[in-house]
C-alpha positions as CSV (number, residue, x, y, z in Angstrom):
1,M,100.0,79.2,66.7
2,Q,96.5,80.7,67.0
3,G,97.9,84.0,68.2
4,M,100.2,84.2,65.2
5,A,97.2,84.0,62.8
6,G,96.4,87.7,63.5
7,A,100.0,88.9,63.7
8,T,101.4,91.3,61.1
9,G,104.9,92.0,59.9
10,D,107.7,90.2,58.2
11,E,108.4,86.7,59.3
12,N,111.8,87.7,60.6
13,A,110.5,90.9,62.3
14,K,111.5,91.5,65.9
15,G,109.4,93.1,68.5
16,N,106.6,92.5,70.9
17,A,103.4,93.2,68.9
18,L,102.1,89.6,69.3
19,K,102.8,89.6,73.0
20,A,101.1,92.9,73.6
21,S,98.0,91.9,71.7
22,G,96.9,89.4,74.4
23,P,95.4,90.0,77.8
24,S,97.7,91.1,80.6
25,A,99.1,88.6,83.1
26,S,96.7,89.9,85.8
27,Y,93.6,90.0,83.7
28,A,92.3,86.5,84.4
29,G,92.5,87.1,88.2
30,R,90.6,90.4,87.8
31,I,87.9,88.7,85.9
32,R,87.5,86.0,88.5
33,A,87.6,88.6,91.3
34,R,84.7,90.4,89.6
35,I,82.5,87.3,89.2
36,K,83.4,85.3,92.4
37,P,81.5,87.6,94.9
38,N,78.3,86.9,92.9
39,I,78.5,83.2,93.4
40,T,75.9,81.9,95.8
41,F,76.8,78.3,96.8
42,M,76.2,76.8,100.2
43,D,76.6,73.0,99.4
44,D,79.5,70.9,100.8
45,V,81.6,69.4,98.0
46,T,84.1,66.6,97.9
47,G,87.4,67.8,96.5
48,N,87.6,71.1,94.5
49,P,85.8,70.5,91.2
50,K,86.4,72.8,88.3
51,A,83.7,74.3,86.1
52,E,85.0,75.8,82.8
53,V,82.9,78.5,81.1
54,E,83.2,80.3,77.8
55,V,82.1,84.0,78.1
56,K,81.5,86.2,75.0
57,T,81.6,89.9,75.5
58,S,81.0,93.1,73.6
59,P,83.9,95.6,73.2
60,D,82.7,97.5,76.3
61,G,82.8,94.4,78.5
62,T,79.0,93.6,78.4
63,I,78.5,89.9,78.7
64,L,76.6,88.7,75.7
65,S,76.6,85.0,76.4
66,R,78.1,82.3,78.6
67,K,78.1,78.5,78.3
68,L,79.5,75.7,80.3
69,L,82.4,74.1,78.4
70,S,83.3,71.5,81.0
71,S,81.1,70.5,84.0
72,S,82.6,70.3,87.4
73,G,80.5,67.2,88.0
74,N,78.5,69.1,90.5
75,K,75.4,70.5,88.9
76,A,74.7,73.0,91.8
77,W,78.2,74.5,91.5
78,D,77.9,74.7,87.7
79,E,74.6,76.6,88.0
80,A,75.9,78.9,90.7
81,V,78.8,79.9,88.4
82,L,76.6,80.5,85.4
83,K,74.1,82.6,87.6
84,A,77.1,84.6,89.0
85,I,78.2,85.5,85.4
86,D,74.7,86.6,84.6
87,K,74.6,88.7,87.7
88,T,78.0,90.3,86.9
89,A,76.7,91.6,83.5
90,V,79.8,93.6,82.6
91,L,83.5,92.7,82.8
92,P,86.3,95.2,83.5
93,R,88.6,96.3,80.7
94,D,92.2,95.1,80.6
95,E,95.1,97.5,81.1
96,D,95.1,98.4,77.4
97,G,91.4,99.4,77.6
98,R,90.1,96.4,75.7
99,V,88.0,93.3,76.7
100,P,88.7,90.1,74.8
101,P,85.6,89.0,72.8
102,V,85.8,85.4,74.0
103,L,87.2,84.3,77.4
104,E,87.5,80.8,78.9
105,I,87.4,81.0,82.7
106,S,87.5,78.2,85.3
107,F,86.1,78.4,88.8
108,R,86.6,76.1,91.8
109,P,84.5,76.4,95.0
110,K,87.5,76.3,97.3
111,D,89.7,78.8,95.5
């Protein structure tokens, strides 16, 4: 529904414009792969808690801001993820050359 808000064309139009306007299937993995090496975390954790972060970017991929949307329940892990995003500074462009302005990314220590 949200994706349709920006779509154009007749309501009965056929095609793939809406599908093509979103990130590619591999983009989320590429983002995680860019940030993950910057995570410094040595603590032992029970389970595999998930920290969810919202990242806002400029059109060239520069990270403008980040905020924790959902804590993992482990403050040290949450902080390690946020610091890694800060250290990353710039995210790669997707296959179409764009970087989405807002990304929601989740990180788990054992992934």
